[in-house]
Backbone as XML, in Angstrom:
<?xml version="1.0"?>
<chain id="A" units="angstrom">
  <residue number="1" name="UNK">
    <atom name="N" x="-11.333" y="1.867" z="-73.454"/>
    <atom name="CA" x="-11.655" y="0.457" z="-73.402"/>
    <atom name="C" x="-12.357" y="0.033" z="-74.687"/>
  </residue>
  <residue number="2" name="UNK">
    <atom name="N" x="-12.259" y="-1.241" z="-74.995"/>
    <atom name="CA" x="-12.909" y="-1.743" z="-76.189"/>
    <atom name="C" x="-14.388" y="-1.386" z="-76.137"/>
  </residue>
  <residue number="3" name="UNK">
    <atom name="N" x="-14.882" y="-0.809" z="-77.205"/>
    <atom name="CA" x="-16.278" y="-0.410" z="-77.257"/>
    <atom name="C" x="-16.473" y="1.084" z="-77.173"/>
  </residue>
  <residue number="4" name="UNK">
    <atom name="N" x="-15.447" y="1.834" z="-76.707"/>
    <atom name="CA" x="-15.550" y="3.300" z="-76.738"/>
    <atom name="C" x="-15.818" y="3.720" z="-78.172"/>
  </residue>
  <residue number="5" name="UNK">
    <atom name="N" x="-16.685" y="4.716" z="-78.323"/>
    <atom name="CA" x="-17.068" y="5.128" z="-79.672"/>
    <atom name="C" x="-17.325" y="6.618" z="-79.705"/>
  </residue>
  <residue number="6" name="UNK">
    <atom name="N" x="-16.922" y="7.269" z="-80.791"/>
    <atom name="CA" x="-17.203" y="8.674" z="-81.004"/>
    <atom name="C" x="-17.812" y="8.827" z="-82.391"/>
  </residue>
  <residue number="7" name="UNK">
    <atom name="N" x="-18.965" y="9.488" z="-82.454"/>
    <atom name="CA" x="-19.615" y="9.775" z="-83.728"/>
    <atom name="C" x="-19.412" y="11.248" z="-84.044"/>
  </residue>
  <residue number="8" name="UNK">
    <atom name="N" x="-19.058" y="11.554" z="-85.288"/>
    <atom name="CA" x="-18.818" y="12.922" z="-85.726"/>
    <atom name="C" x="-19.745" y="13.206" z="-86.899"/>
  </residue>
  <residue number="9" name="UNK">
    <atom name="N" x="-20.556" y="14.243" z="-86.793"/>
    <atom name="CA" x="-21.444" y="14.659" z="-87.872"/>
    <atom name="C" x="-20.848" y="15.910" z="-88.486"/>
  </residue>
  <residue number="10" name="UNK">
    <atom name="N" x="-20.613" y="15.857" z="-89.814"/>
    <atom name="CA" x="-19.910" y="16.919" z="-90.514"/>
    <atom name="C" x="-20.794" y="17.485" z="-91.627"/>
  </residue>
  <residue number="11" name="UNK">
    <atom name="N" x="-20.767" y="18.812" z="-91.776"/>
    <atom name="CA" x="-21.460" y="19.489" z="-92.868"/>
    <atom name="C" x="-20.654" y="19.278" z="-94.145"/>
  </residue>
  <residue number="12" name="UNK">
    <atom name="N" x="-21.269" y="18.645" z="-95.147"/>
    <atom name="CA" x="-20.594" y="18.366" z="-96.411"/>
    <atom name="C" x="-21.239" y="19.147" z="-97.549"/>
  </residue>
  <residue number="13" name="UNK">
    <atom name="N" x="-21.531" y="20.417" z="-97.312"/>
    <atom name="CA" x="-22.153" y="21.243" z="-98.338"/>
    <atom name="C" x="-23.665" y="21.122" z="-98.314"/>
  </residue>
  <residue number="14" name="UNK">
    <atom name="N" x="-24.224" y="20.341" z="-99.234"/>
    <atom name="CA" x="-25.677" y="20.210" z="-99.322"/>
    <atom name="C" x="-26.218" y="19.070" z="-98.469"/>
  </residue>
  <residue number="15" name="UNK">
    <atom name="N" x="-25.353" y="18.336" z="-97.806"/>
    <atom name="CA" x="-25.772" y="17.203" z="-96.983"/>
    <atom name="C" x="-24.872" y="17.099" z="-95.747"/>
  </residue>
  <residue number="16" name="UNK">
    <atom name="N" x="-25.172" y="16.133" z="-94.897"/>
    <atom name="CA" x="-24.299" y="15.867" z="-93.747"/>
    <atom name="C" x="-23.743" y="14.460" z="-93.878"/>
  </residue>
  <residue number="17" name="UNK">
    <atom name="N" x="-22.576" y="14.271" z="-93.299"/>
    <atom name="CA" x="-21.963" y="12.944" z="-93.287"/>
    <atom name="C" x="-21.624" y="12.579" z="-91.852"/>
  </residue>
  <residue number="18" name="UNK">
    <atom name="N" x="-21.792" y="11.307" z="-91.529"/>
    <atom name="CA" x="-21.508" y="10.824" z="-90.185"/>
    <atom name="C" x="-20.321" y="9.868" z="-90.240"/>
  </residue>
  <residue number="19" name="UNK">
    <atom name="N" x="-19.349" y="10.121" z="-89.373"/>
    <atom name="CA" x="-18.172" y="9.271" z="-89.260"/>
    <atom name="C" x="-18.149" y="8.704" z="-87.847"/>
  </residue>
  <residue number="20" name="UNK">
    <atom name="N" x="-17.501" y="7.556" z="-87.701"/>
    <atom name="CA" x="-17.450" y="6.892" z="-86.407"/>
    <atom name="C" x="-16.036" y="6.355" z="-86.168"/>
  </residue>
  <residue number="21" name="UNK">
    <atom name="N" x="-15.500" y="6.628" z="-84.985"/>
    <atom name="CA" x="-14.203" y="6.086" z="-84.578"/>
    <atom name="C" x="-14.475" y="5.205" z="-83.374"/>
  </residue>
  <residue number="22" name="UNK">
    <atom name="N" x="-14.030" y="3.944" z="-83.451"/>
    <atom name="CA" x="-14.325" y="2.955" z="-82.413"/>
    <atom name="C" x="-13.024" y="2.346" z="-81.896"/>
  </residue>
  <residue number="23" name="UNK">
    <atom name="N" x="-12.945" y="2.146" z="-80.587"/>
    <atom name="CA" x="-11.819" y="1.413" z="-79.999"/>
    <atom name="C" x="-12.041" y="-0.052" z="-80.318"/>
  </residue>
  <residue number="24" name="UNK">
    <atom name="N" x="-11.248" y="-0.591" z="-81.235"/>
    <atom name="CA" x="-11.526" y="-1.908" z="-81.797"/>
    <atom name="C" x="-10.955" y="-3.076" z="-81.015"/>
  </residue>
  <residue number="25" name="UNK">
    <atom name="N" x="-10.014" y="-2.826" z="-80.105"/>
    <atom name="CA" x="-9.409" y="-3.913" z="-79.344"/>
    <atom name="C" x="-9.415" y="-3.598" z="-77.856"/>
  </residue>
  <residue number="26" name="UNK">
    <atom name="N" x="-9.242" y="-4.633" z="-77.047"/>
    <atom name="CA" x="-9.196" y="-4.455" z="-75.603"/>
    <atom name="C" x="-8.001" y="-3.589" z="-75.229"/>
  </residue>
  <residue number="27" name="UNK">
    <atom name="N" x="-8.203" y="-2.691" z="-74.288"/>
    <atom name="CA" x="-7.132" y="-1.818" z="-73.834"/>
    <atom name="C" x="-6.994" y="-0.530" z="-74.609"/>
  </residue>
  <residue number="28" name="UNK">
    <atom name="N" x="-7.725" y="-0.377" z="-75.693"/>
    <atom name="CA" x="-7.666" y="0.857" z="-76.472"/>
    <atom name="C" x="-8.790" y="1.793" z="-76.061"/>
  </residue>
  <residue number="29" name="UNK">
    <atom name="N" x="-8.573" y="3.076" z="-76.280"/>
    <atom name="CA" x="-9.577" y="4.076" z="-75.957"/>
    <atom name="C" x="-9.616" y="5.110" z="-77.077"/>
  </residue>
  <residue number="30" name="UNK">
    <atom name="N" x="-10.660" y="5.920" z="-77.074"/>
    <atom name="CA" x="-10.805" y="6.969" z="-78.073"/>
    <atom name="C" x="-10.689" y="8.310" z="-77.367"/>
  </residue>
  <residue number="31" name="UNK">
    <atom name="N" x="-9.814" y="9.179" z="-77.877"/>
    <atom name="CA" x="-9.604" y="10.507" z="-77.310"/>
    <atom name="C" x="-9.952" y="11.568" z="-78.335"/>
  </residue>
  <residue number="32" name="UNK">
    <atom name="N" x="-10.509" y="12.674" z="-77.851"/>
    <atom name="CA" x="-10.822" y="13.800" z="-78.737"/>
    <atom name="C" x="-10.055" y="15.029" z="-78.289"/>
  </residue>
  <residue number="33" name="UNK">
    <atom name="N" x="-9.719" y="15.877" z="-79.271"/>
    <atom name="CA" x="-9.007" y="17.122" z="-78.982"/>
    <atom name="C" x="-9.397" y="18.148" z="-80.037"/>
  </residue>
  <residue number="34" name="UNK">
    <atom name="N" x="-9.452" y="19.414" z="-79.615"/>
    <atom name="CA" x="-9.698" y="20.509" z="-80.540"/>
    <atom name="C" x="-8.486" y="21.423" z="-80.474"/>
  </residue>
  <residue number="35" name="UNK">
    <atom name="N" x="-7.781" y="21.545" z="-81.592"/>
    <atom name="CA" x="-6.566" y="22.351" z="-81.654"/>
    <atom name="C" x="-6.553" y="23.178" z="-82.922"/>
  </residue>
  <residue number="36" name="UNK">
    <atom name="N" x="-6.368" y="24.468" z="-82.765"/>
    <atom name="CA" x="-6.194" y="25.377" z="-83.908"/>
    <atom name="C" x="-7.255" y="25.201" z="-84.988"/>
  </residue>
  <residue number="37" name="UNK">
    <atom name="N" x="-8.495" y="25.063" z="-84.570"/>
    <atom name="CA" x="-9.587" y="24.963" z="-85.530"/>
    <atom name="C" x="-9.761" y="23.592" z="-86.151"/>
  </residue>
  <residue number="38" name="UNK">
    <atom name="N" x="-9.129" y="22.575" z="-85.580"/>
    <atom name="CA" x="-9.235" y="21.214" z="-86.096"/>
    <atom name="C" x="-9.697" y="20.297" z="-84.968"/>
  </residue>
  <residue number="39" name="UNK">
    <atom name="N" x="-10.704" y="19.492" z="-85.236"/>
    <atom name="CA" x="-11.171" y="18.485" z="-84.291"/>
    <atom name="C" x="-10.448" y="17.192" z="-84.642"/>
  </residue>
  <residue number="40" name="UNK">
    <atom name="N" x="-9.784" y="16.606" z="-83.657"/>
    <atom name="CA" x="-8.987" y="15.405" z="-83.876"/>
    <atom name="C" x="-9.517" y="14.297" z="-82.970"/>
  </residue>
  <residue number="41" name="UNK">
    <atom name="N" x="-9.872" y="13.173" z="-83.554"/>
    <atom name="CA" x="-10.373" y="12.015" z="-82.811"/>
    <atom name="C" x="-9.401" y="10.874" z="-83.074"/>
  </residue>
  <residue number="42" name="UNK">
    <atom name="N" x="-8.810" y="10.320" z="-81.990"/>
    <atom name="CA" x="-7.771" y="9.304" z="-82.136"/>
    <atom name="C" x="-8.091" y="8.055" z="-81.342"/>
  </residue>
  <residue number="43" name="UNK">
    <atom name="N" x="-7.743" y="6.901" z="-81.906"/>
    <atom name="CA" x="-7.776" y="5.646" z="-81.170"/>
    <atom name="C" x="-6.375" y="5.440" z="-80.612"/>
  </residue>
  <residue number="44" name="UNK">
    <atom name="N" x="-6.280" y="5.227" z="-79.290"/>
    <atom name="CA" x="-4.996" y="5.200" z="-78.601"/>
    <atom name="C" x="-4.853" y="3.891" z="-77.826"/>
  </residue>
  <residue number="45" name="UNK">
    <atom name="N" x="-3.627" y="3.343" z="-77.813"/>
    <atom name="CA" x="-3.347" y="2.124" z="-77.047"/>
    <atom name="C" x="-3.111" y="2.470" z="-75.584"/>
  </residue>
  <residue number="46" name="UNK">
    <atom name="N" x="-2.940" y="1.446" z="-74.754"/>
    <atom name="CA" x="-2.676" y="1.663" z="-73.331"/>
    <atom name="C" x="-1.416" y="2.478" z="-73.102"/>
  </residue>
  <residue number="47" name="UNK">
    <atom name="N" x="-0.403" y="2.255" z="-73.932"/>
    <atom name="CA" x="0.874" y="2.959" z="-73.763"/>
    <atom name="C" x="0.849" y="4.379" z="-74.307"/>
  </residue>
  <residue number="48" name="UNK">
    <atom name="N" x="-0.232" y="4.759" z="-74.984"/>
    <atom name="CA" x="-0.360" y="6.117" z="-75.506"/>
    <atom name="C" x="-0.029" y="6.265" z="-76.972"/>
  </residue>
  <residue number="49" name="UNK">
    <atom name="N" x="0.284" y="5.166" z="-77.649"/>
    <atom name="CA" x="0.574" y="5.222" z="-79.085"/>
    <atom name="C" x="-0.726" y="5.385" z="-79.863"/>
  </residue>
  <residue number="50" name="UNK">
    <atom name="N" x="-0.701" y="6.283" z="-80.824"/>
    <atom name="CA" x="-1.887" y="6.527" z="-81.644"/>
    <atom name="C" x="-1.963" y="5.475" z="-82.742"/>
  </residue>
  <residue number="51" name="UNK">
    <atom name="N" x="-3.119" y="4.805" z="-82.837"/>
    <atom name="CA" x="-3.333" y="3.780" z="-83.849"/>
    <atom name="C" x="-3.866" y="4.409" z="-85.131"/>
  </residue>
  <residue number="52" name="UNK">
    <atom name="N" x="-4.868" y="5.251" z="-84.990"/>
    <atom name="CA" x="-5.434" y="5.966" z="-86.143"/>
    <atom name="C" x="-6.046" y="7.271" z="-85.678"/>
  </residue>
  <residue number="53" name="UNK">
    <atom name="N" x="-6.113" y="8.216" z="-86.589"/>
    <atom name="CA" x="-6.617" y="9.549" z="-86.266"/>
    <atom name="C" x="-7.537" y="10.026" z="-87.374"/>
  </residue>
  <residue number="54" name="UNK">
    <atom name="N" x="-8.629" y="10.681" z="-86.982"/>
    <atom name="CA" x="-9.527" y="11.344" z="-87.937"/>
    <atom name="C" x="-9.511" y="12.831" z="-87.607"/>
  </residue>
  <residue number="55" name="UNK">
    <atom name="N" x="-9.337" y="13.675" z="-88.631"/>
    <atom name="CA" x="-9.280" y="15.121" z="-88.420"/>
    <atom name="C" x="-10.352" y="15.802" z="-89.261"/>
  </residue>
  <residue number="56" name="UNK">
    <atom name="N" x="-10.998" y="16.794" z="-88.635"/>
    <atom name="CA" x="-12.066" y="17.536" z="-89.293"/>
    <atom name="C" x="-11.906" y="19.017" z="-88.976"/>
  </residue>
  <residue number="57" name="UNK">
    <atom name="N" x="-12.274" y="19.870" z="-89.917"/>
    <atom name="CA" x="-12.278" y="21.309" z="-89.654"/>
    <atom name="C" x="-13.379" y="21.603" z="-88.640"/>
  </residue>
  <residue number="58" name="UNK">
    <atom name="N" x="-13.040" y="22.339" z="-87.601"/>
    <atom name="CA" x="-13.997" y="22.606" z="-86.518"/>
    <atom name="C" x="-15.215" y="23.367" z="-87.020"/>
  </residue>
  <residue number="59" name="UNK">
    <atom name="N" x="-15.048" y="24.207" z="-88.024"/>
    <atom name="CA" x="-16.183" y="24.977" z="-88.549"/>
    <atom name="C" x="-17.186" y="24.096" z="-89.278"/>
  </residue>
  <residue number="60" name="UNK">
    <atom name="N" x="-16.777" y="22.899" z="-89.703"/>
    <atom name="CA" x="-17.667" y="21.980" z="-90.416"/>
    <atom name="C" x="-18.331" y="20.952" z="-89.509"/>
  </residue>
  <residue number="61" name="UNK">
    <atom name="N" x="-17.838" y="20.799" z="-88.278"/>
    <atom name="CA" x="-18.387" y="19.788" z="-87.362"/>
    <atom name="C" x="-19.695" y="20.297" z="-86.772"/>
  </residue>
  <residue number="62" name="UNK">
    <atom name="N" x="-20.758" y="19.536" z="-86.975"/>
    <atom name="CA" x="-22.077" y="19.894" z="-86.434"/>
    <atom name="C" x="-22.314" y="19.254" z="-85.069"/>
  </residue>
  <residue number="63" name="UNK">
    <atom name="N" x="-21.825" y="18.022" z="-84.895"/>
    <atom name="CA" x="-22.025" y="17.316" z="-83.624"/>
    <atom name="C" x="-20.875" y="16.347" z="-83.395"/>
  </residue>
  <residue number="64" name="UNK">
    <atom name="N" x="-20.525" y="16.213" z="-82.124"/>
    <atom name="CA" x="-19.488" y="15.276" z="-81.705"/>
    <atom name="C" x="-20.061" y="14.526" z="-80.507"/>
  </residue>
  <residue number="65" name="UNK">
    <atom name="N" x="-20.387" y="13.260" z="-80.697"/>
    <atom name="CA" x="-21.066" y="12.477" z="-79.665"/>
    <atom name="C" x="-20.118" y="11.407" z="-79.151"/>
  </residue>
  <residue number="66" name="UNK">
    <atom name="N" x="-19.726" y="11.516" z="-77.886"/>
    <atom name="CA" x="-18.866" y="10.514" z="-77.262"/>
    <atom name="C" x="-19.745" y="9.494" z="-76.565"/>
  </residue>
  <residue number="67" name="UNK">
    <atom name="N" x="-19.527" y="8.219" z="-76.864"/>
    <atom name="CA" x="-20.315" y="7.156" z="-76.263"/>
    <atom name="C" x="-19.370" y="6.150" z="-75.610"/>
  </residue>
  <residue number="68" name="UNK">
    <atom name="N" x="-18.968" y="6.417" z="-74.359"/>
    <atom name="CA" x="-18.044" y="5.493" z="-73.686"/>
    <atom name="C" x="-18.750" y="4.205" z="-73.309"/>
  </residue>
  <residue number="69" name="UNK">
    <atom name="N" x="-17.980" y="3.137" z="-73.246"/>
    <atom name="CA" x="-18.516" y="1.856" z="-72.817"/>
    <atom name="C" x="-18.720" y="1.923" z="-71.300"/>
  </residue>
  <residue number="70" name="UNK">
    <atom name="N" x="-19.703" y="1.198" z="-70.789"/>
    <atom name="CA" x="-19.963" y="1.173" z="-69.352"/>
    <atom name="C" x="-18.827" y="0.440" z="-68.663"/>
  </residue>
  <residue number="71" name="UNK">
    <atom name="N" x="-18.086" y="1.152" z="-67.812"/>
    <atom name="CA" x="-16.934" y="0.567" z="-67.128"/>
    <atom name="C" x="-17.352" y="0.089" z="-65.746"/>
  </residue>
  <residue number="72" name="UNK">
    <atom name="N" x="-17.525" y="-1.211" z="-65.619"/>
    <atom name="CA" x="-17.858" y="-1.831" z="-64.333"/>
    <atom name="C" x="-16.572" y="-2.425" z="-63.779"/>
  </residue>
  <residue number="73" name="UNK">
    <atom name="N" x="-16.074" y="-1.920" z="-62.650"/>
    <atom name="CA" x="-14.798" y="-2.350" z="-62.073"/>
    <atom name="C" x="-14.745" y="-3.857" z="-61.838"/>
  </residue>
  <residue number="74" name="UNK">
    <atom name="N" x="-15.847" y="-4.468" z="-61.423"/>
    <atom name="CA" x="-15.864" y="-5.892" z="-61.154"/>
    <atom name="C" x="-15.684" y="-6.687" z="-62.447"/>
  </residue>
  <residue number="75" name="UNK">
    <atom name="N" x="-16.256" y="-6.239" z="-63.533"/>
    <atom name="CA" x="-16.157" y="-6.948" z="-64.801"/>
    <atom name="C" x="-14.743" y="-6.921" z="-65.345"/>
  </residue>
  <residue number="76" name="UNK">
    <atom name="N" x="-14.003" y="-5.837" z="-65.116"/>
    <atom name="CA" x="-12.634" y="-5.735" z="-65.615"/>
    <atom name="C" x="-11.697" y="-6.660" z="-64.859"/>
  </residue>
  <residue number="77" name="UNK">
    <atom name="N" x="-11.968" y="-6.952" z="-63.610"/>
    <atom name="CA" x="-11.113" y="-7.831" z="-62.820"/>
    <atom name="C" x="-11.332" y="-9.298" z="-63.136"/>
  </residue>
  <residue number="78" name="UNK">
    <atom name="N" x="-12.350" y="-9.600" z="-63.928"/>
    <atom name="CA" x="-12.656" y="-10.977" z="-64.259"/>
    <atom name="C" x="-13.549" y="-11.656" z="-63.248"/>
  </residue>
  <residue number="79" name="UNK">
    <atom name="N" x="-14.001" y="-10.892" z="-62.250"/>
    <atom name="CA" x="-14.914" y="-11.461" z="-61.249"/>
    <atom name="C" x="-16.349" y="-11.245" z="-61.686"/>
  </residue>
  <residue number="80" name="UNK">
    <atom name="N" x="-17.219" y="-12.174" z="-61.368"/>
    <atom name="CA" x="-18.648" y="-12.014" z="-61.749"/>
    <atom name="C" x="-19.341" y="-10.918" z="-60.989"/>
  </residue>
</chain>
């Protein structure tokens, strides 16, 4: 859902860098996957099409923080 966010903290040698992937439109979500030593964070549409992807070496990732938006069923239906 719009507002889903994932923060990735990566070791960049002498410092750390923080990246953020956000679901920028309604109906999109952020998915994470770890495959073959690579952490992949993707913004995905309702139909499952990938809009954008960020990939990081798993050995360099220090933290992966998923911050989902609060999903209130009543708010999604348009009812107060």
